[in-house]
N, C-alpha and C positions, 0 to 999 in steps of 0.2 A: 504494500500500500504506500503510495507516494505521500510524503509529508512535507509541509512548509513550516519552518520554525523561525522564531525570532531569537537571534543570538544576543547574549547579554552585553550591556554597556553600563559600566560603573557610573553612577550618578545620573543616569538618564532613564533606563528601563526598569525602574523600581515598581513596586506594587501599584502606585498611583498611576504611572504611565500605562502599565499593562492593562489595568481595569478600564481606564478611560479609552484606551485604544480599542479594546474589545467592544465597548459601547458604540463606537462610531465606525469601525472598520471590520472587515471579515477576511477570511482566507488563511489565517495563521492557526495551525493545528497544535503547536507546542511552543511554550514560552520558557526560556531559561532565565533564572534569576541572576542578577549580578552576584559575584562570589561573596560567600560568608567566610569569616576568619575568626580565630580566637575561640574555638570550641574546646575550652579547657576542662569542662566537667559536664556530667549529665545534666540535662535541662539547663544548658548554658543560657545566660542572660541574653546573648546575641540572637537566640532562637525563640524569643518570647514575643516578638513584635509582629506588626501587621505584615511585614515583608514575607513572612513564612507561615503565618497563622492560617489554618484551613478556613477560618471565618472570613478571610479576605481573599483567599486564593482558591482556584479550582484545582484540587490536587491531581486530577486526571489530565490536566493540560499544562500545569506548571511544574518545572523540574528545578529543584534547588541545586545550586552549584557551590562547591567549596574550593577555596584556595589553601592548600596545605602541602607539607612535605613529610608528614608523619602518619603512619598507618593507624596509630591509636586515635588520633584526632579525626581522621576520615571515618573510621569505624563508629566513633561516638556520634558523628554527624549523621551517618547513615541510619543508625538505630533511632535517633531522634526523628529523622524524616519519616522512617517507617512507622513510628508510633503516632505520627500526625496523619497518617493515611496516604503518604506519597508512595507511588509504586516505583519511583526511579529517582536517583540523584546523580550528579555529574561532578567530575573532578576537572578543575581548570589546569591544564598543562599547556596553555597557549598565551597567557598574559605576557606581553613582550617588554613591559616597562622595566628598566634596569633596577629600580629599587625593589622590585619583586624578584626578577630573575637572578640577581646577584646573591639572593638568599636561598637559592635553589628551590624556588617556588615558581608556579606558573610555567612559562616556557623554559625557565632555567632547569627544570626537571629533565628536560630532553638532553641536556649536555652531560648528565650523569646517569647513564643507563643502568649501571650495576646497582646503584642505590635505589633508583626509581623502580626497576623491575622487582627487586625484593619487596619494596613497599607495596606494589600492586598485588603481588602474591599474598602478602600478609593481610591486605584488606579483604581479599576474597576468602581467606581462611577465617576472617572474623565477622563476616556479614551473612545474613540469610534472609530470604523473603523480600528482598528489594533489588531492583535492577541497578546496575552500575555502568555508567557511560563516561567517556572522557572527551574533552575538547583539546586539541593540540595543534601545533604547527609542524612544519617539515623538520624543524630543529631550531636551536637557538643561534649557533654560530654558522652552521651550514645546512644545506638541504639533504645531506646524507644521513643525518643523525637519526631520522625516523626509522631507517632500516634496521637499527639495532633493537627496535621494539616489535618488529613484525611477528616474530615467533611468539612473543608474549601476547600480542593482540589476538593471535590465532588460537593459542592454547587456553587462555582464560575466558570465562563466559561474559564478556562485555556485551551490553545490550546494543551499543552502537559506538562508533568512533567518528567524531566530527573533526575534520581536517581543514584548517585554514592554510592554503599552500603558499605561505611566506615563511621566512625564518624570523626569529625574534629580533635579530639585529636590524632587520628592515623596518621594524615598527609597522607603519602602514604605507611606507614609500614603495615606489615601483609597482609592478603588477603582481597580483596573485597568479601563481603558475598552474594553470589548468593542465598543461602538459605533464608536469611533475605529479599532479594529483592522479591523472589517468594511469600513470605507471604503477600506482599503488593499488588500483582497483582489482586487478587479477591476483594480487599478492595477499590481500587481507580477506579473511573469510567471515568477517563480521559486517553487519550493516554499516555502510559508509555514508557519511553526510558531508556534502560539499559546502564550504563557507568562504566567501571572498569575492568582492567586486561585482556582485550581481545588482546592477542598477536599472535594468530594463528587461522586458520580456525576451528580447533578442538574445541577450547573454544567457538568460535562464534556459532558453531553448537549446543553445549550443551545449551548455553544461549537461542538460538532462538527456542528451543523446546517449550518454554513457552511464549516468548515475541519476537516480530518481529522487533521492531525499536531499533537500537543500535547506540550509539555515541562512536566512537573510539578515544582514547587518545594517551597514550604513545606507544601503539602497532603500531599506524600509523606513529608516529614520528620515531620509531625504524625501521619500515619496510614500506616504502611508497608504496610498491606493495600490501599491505594487502587487501585493498578494492577491487582491481582487482581480487585477488585470491578468496576472498569471493564470488564475483559475477561471477566468471568464465569468466572474460574478457580476451580474448586471445590476446597477443601482441607478435609477433615473434621476435621483436628486442631484441638484447642481453641486459640482465638486468644490467649487470655491466656498459655497455656503457650508458644506460638510466640514471642510478643513477649518473654516472659521469657528464653527461650533466645537470642534475638537480642541482647538487652541484655547478657546475661552473656558471650556469645561476643565481642561488640564490645569489651567491657571487657578480656577476657583477651588479645585480639589487640592492642589498643592498648598494654596493659601490656608485652606481649612486644616490640613495636616500640620502645617507649620505654625498654627495659632496666630496667623496674620503677619508673620515675620517677613520682611523684604528679602531675607536670605534666599528665598526661592528663586529670585531673579537669576542667580548663578546657574542653577540647573536648567532653567528655561533658556538661557543664552546658549548653553551647551547644545541643546536640541536645535536651536535656530541656526547654529553653524552648519548643520546638515540641511534643515528644512528650507533655508533661504534659497537653495538651488532648485526648488520646484516653481519659483517665480521667474518672471521674464527679466527682471533686473535684480539679480541676487545681491549685488554690492549695495544697491540702494536700500534693500531690505536690511542687510547687515548693519549699515550705518545707523539706521533707525534703532535697531536693537542694542548695538554695541554701547551706545552712550547712555543707556538707561541705568539708573541707580535707585529709583524709587518706584513704588507700585503704581502710582498715578501716571508716571512717565511710561511705564510698560504698557498700561492699558491704552494710552494715547497712541503709542508706537504701533500696537497691534491693529488698531482701527485704521491708522494711516496706511499701513502695509496692505491691508485688504481693500482699501478704497482706491489706492494709487497703482496697484500692481495686479497683473493677471497670471494665472497658472499656465505652465507650458506643457501640461499633459492633456 
């Protein structure tokens, strides 16, 4: 069965974004949370909030993700997710930021296969009754590092392997290597998910000639209609109006969760760095958002953006 997922973005795709997105748009089958850390004890404080609570998340479509380099912590996380009703959890082996990778976490795990493979084996020895998936890159220093993991990927019962075909040192520069990803397809016997640089239906169609499961990232943040377009979901409502309603609802819900604090402007700006590109004059849109520091300024900027600019989809 083909699935479309939303890849996680720290600071953007939290529970507020996910729930507001689902209210306004369709086509995404699975949502990965931004990573959790610091799971130091059973019933850890970091796992008691709305971000993971079944009260605010559909456990059948949301997959909690952990950033860790120790089996004990991952097992603790898995058991807590299982107790909340989640059928699957995910390990982040792809975060490329040096402050993460230099501590042998995220993509840094791929540069130390001996330690990482032992950890993965230990995790499977310690969990039961919950699916375990990973999100990784081709490597941290070079794109050959992933080959050291293929035997482990094949021998352990991973539910899926999500691959973003860049190396960690690239961050998000250059192009994701579909060619390198396709080399992995016949070598890995677990469900593979492609993630990277799918901004339009044309690129999606190229990718899915060889692989059916795709995780959308920056492409969906830029164009929230992308999953609907890929799946030919027809909605007759005006797109500009739908996007405006989404932006306003997201603002209101973030404001509510933050107790009215203007600190939400930071996360809203992060989203606009992507979403500005759905408008015909993205730099004009960004100039309006970039200078905003107060809530009333943000509200005014949003209305000007939608009054003065058209969508290019």
